[in-house]
C-alpha positions in Angstrom: 19.0 2.9 -11.6 21.2 6.0 -11.5 22.7 5.6 -15.0 22.0 8.0 -17.7 23.5 8.1 -21.2 23.9 11.2 -23.3 25.2 11.1 -26.9 26.2 13.8 -29.4 28.0 13.4 -32.7 31.3 15.4 -33.1 33.5 16.1 -36.0 33.4 15.5 -39.8 32.9 11.7 -39.4 30.0 12.1 -36.9 31.8 10.3 -34.1 29.4 9.5 -31.3 30.7 11.0 -28.1 29.0 9.6 -25.0 28.6 10.7 -21.4 28.0 7.8 -19.1 26.4 9.6 -16.1 26.0 8.6 -12.5 23.0 10.8 -11.5 23.6 10.3 -7.8 27.0 12.0 -7.8 26.7 14.1 -11.0 29.9 12.6 -12.3 30.5 11.3 -15.8 32.8 9.2 -17.9 33.3 10.7 -21.4 33.6 8.0 -24.1 35.4 8.8 -27.3 36.0 12.6 -27.3 36.7 12.7 -31.1 36.7 16.4 -31.7 35.8 19.7 -30.0 37.1 19.5 -26.5 35.6 23.0 -25.7 32.2 21.9 -26.9 32.4 18.7 -24.8 33.5 20.6 -21.7 30.7 23.1 -22.3 28.1 20.3 -22.5 29.4 18.8 -19.3 29.1 22.2 -17.6 25.6 22.8 -18.8 24.5 19.5 -17.5 26.3 20.2 -14.2 28.6 17.2 -14.6 32.2 16.6 -13.5 34.1 14.4 -16.0 35.9 11.8 -13.8 37.4 9.7 -16.6 37.8 9.4 -20.3 37.2 6.0 -21.9 38.2 5.1 -25.4 36.7 2.3 -27.4 39.8 2.2 -29.6 42.7 4.4 -30.7 41.6 5.9 -34.0 42.0 9.6 -34.2 38.3 10.3 -35.0 37.7 9.0 -31.4 40.6 10.6 -29.7 41.0 14.0 -31.5 39.8 16.1 -28.5 41.5 13.9 -25.9 44.4 16.1 -24.9 42.2 19.2 -24.8 39.6 17.5 -22.6 42.2 15.8 -20.4 43.6 19.3 -19.7 40.2 20.9 -19.2 38.8 18.1 -17.0 42.0 16.8 -15.4 40.6 13.3 -15.9 42.6 10.1 -16.6 42.4 8.3 -19.9 41.6 4.6 -20.2 42.4 2.5 -23.3 42.9 -1.2 -23.9 46.6 -2.2 -23.7 46.6 -3.4 -27.3 45.7 0.0 -28.7 47.9 2.0 -26.3 50.6 2.7 -28.9 48.1 4.2 -31.3 47.9 7.4 -29.1 51.5 8.2 -29.8 51.5 7.2 -33.5 49.6 9.4 -35.9 50.1 6.8 -38.6 48.5 4.0 -36.6 45.7 6.3 -35.4 44.9 7.4 -39.0 45.2 11.0 -37.9 45.9 12.5 -41.2 43.0 10.8 -42.9 40.5 12.1 -40.4 41.9 15.6 -40.1 42.5 15.2 -36.4 45.9 16.7 -36.0 49.2 15.0 -36.1 50.5 15.7 -32.6 51.0 12.6 -30.6 48.9 12.1 -27.5 50.4 11.5 -24.1 50.0 7.9 -22.9 46.8 6.7 -21.2 46.8 6.7 -17.4 45.3 3.3 -17.4 45.6 0.3 -19.7 42.5 -1.9 -19.8 42.2 -5.7 -20.1 39.2 -7.9 -20.9 36.9 -8.2 -17.9 38.0 -5.1 -16.1 35.3 -3.2 -14.2 35.4 0.6 -14.2 33.3 2.5 -11.7 31.8 5.9 -12.1 29.9 6.7 -9.0 27.5 3.8 -8.6 27.7 2.8 -12.2 29.7 -0.3 -13.1 31.2 -0.5 -16.6 32.6 -3.8 -17.8 35.3 -4.0 -20.4 34.8 -6.6 -23.2 37.8 -6.9 -25.5 36.5 -7.2 -29.1 39.5 -7.0 -31.4 39.1 -6.8 -35.2 38.5 -3.2 -36.1 41.7 -2.5 -34.2 43.7 -4.9 -31.9 42.6 -3.2 -28.8 38.9 -2.4 -29.6 36.6 -2.8 -26.7 32.9 -2.7 -26.0 31.8 -1.2 -22.7 28.9 -3.1 -21.1 26.7 -1.6 -18.4 25.0 -4.9 -17.4 22.5 -3.4 -14.9 21.0 -1.3 -17.7 21.6 -3.8 -20.6 23.5 -1.1 -22.4 26.5 -1.6 -24.7 28.8 1.0 -26.2 30.1 -0.9 -29.2 32.6 1.6 -30.6 33.4 0.7 -34.2 33.0 -3.0 -33.7 29.2 -3.1 -34.4 27.0 -0.6 -36.1 23.3 -0.7 -36.9 23.1 -3.4 -39.6 26.8 -3.0 -40.3 30.2 -3.7 -38.8 33.5 -1.8 -38.4 36.2 -1.7 -41.1 38.9 -4.3 -40.9 41.1 -3.0 -43.7 43.0 -0.4 -41.8 46.3 -0.9 -40.0 45.9 -3.5 -37.3 42.5 -4.6 -38.6 41.7 -8.3 -38.7 38.6 -9.8 -40.3 38.9 -13.2 -38.5 39.3 -11.5 -35.2 36.3 -9.2 -35.9 34.1 -12.2 -36.8 35.0 -13.9 -33.6 34.2 -10.7 -31.6 30.9 -10.3 -33.3 30.1 -14.0 -32.5 30.8 -13.2 -28.9 28.4 -10.2 -29.0 25.7 -12.3 -30.6 26.0 -14.8 -27.8 25.4 -12.3 -25.0 22.4 -13.2 -23.0 19.1 -11.4 -23.7 18.6 -8.1 -25.5 20.9 -5.1 -25.2 20.7 -1.5 -26.3 23.6 -0.9 -28.6 25.2 2.5 -28.9 27.9 2.5 -31.7 30.8 4.7 -32.5 29.0 6.2 -35.5 25.4 6.3 -36.6 22.1 5.5 -34.9 21.6 3.2 -31.9 20.2 -0.2 -32.3 19.5 -3.3 -30.3 21.2 -6.7 -30.2 18.0 -8.5 -31.1 17.7 -6.3 -34.2 21.3 -7.0 -35.2 20.9 -10.8 -34.6 18.0 -10.7 -37.1 19.1 -8.1 -39.7 22.9 -7.9 -39.6 24.3 -10.6 -41.9 27.5 -10.7 -39.9 25.7 -11.6 -36.7 22.8 -13.7 -38.1 25.2 -16.1 -39.9 
C-alpha cells in the first residue's frame, strides 16, 4: 500500500486538514484547508510533497478558509460536491463571519463531484460518498484499499455534525449515517474535527448509528 495519511488541526475551530499521500509519486491531495495556507504549504514542502488537488468535504468556511491561498501557492484544482458549489461564493451560506474566515468569495471549484466519483492521486483511489445532512453537498471520502474514511462534519467520534445551519437537514443526515453504518466491515474514521475513531466503535457507542 502506498497510501499515507497526515493530519493537523488548523484555525480556531481545530479543523482537521488532511494530506492523502501517494508515497510512490510523493504527491498529495489536501483535504479541507481551513486556515493558514502558508503553514499548509510549508508542511507539504517539509514532507517533500507536491499538492496535486484540493478536496473539500463540504463548503463551510472553517474548511475552506485557506483555499484561495493554497490554490495560488500550489496551483492545484479544487473539488467539491455540486450541491455545495455555491457555498464557495456566498459568505452567508459558508458561515464565514461566524468562523472568522474572511468574507471574500472564493473562485468556483475546478471540478464538481457526484456520488460514486473516483478521484486518483498517484496510485491511490479515493471514492466519493455523498452524505448530505450537515450541508446539502457534504461527502465522505473513502479509500477502500486502506479501509480509511474521511468523514468531514458528517460523523465525529461519538457524535455527529450539526444540522441546524443553513442547508442542514436532520432527516438527510440520519439517512447518511445509516448508510455509513451499513458499510461492510470496519473502517478507520478521520473526521473534520476532533480525534479519529473507527466505524465499529461508532456502531457501538454513537447513539445515532447504533439506533
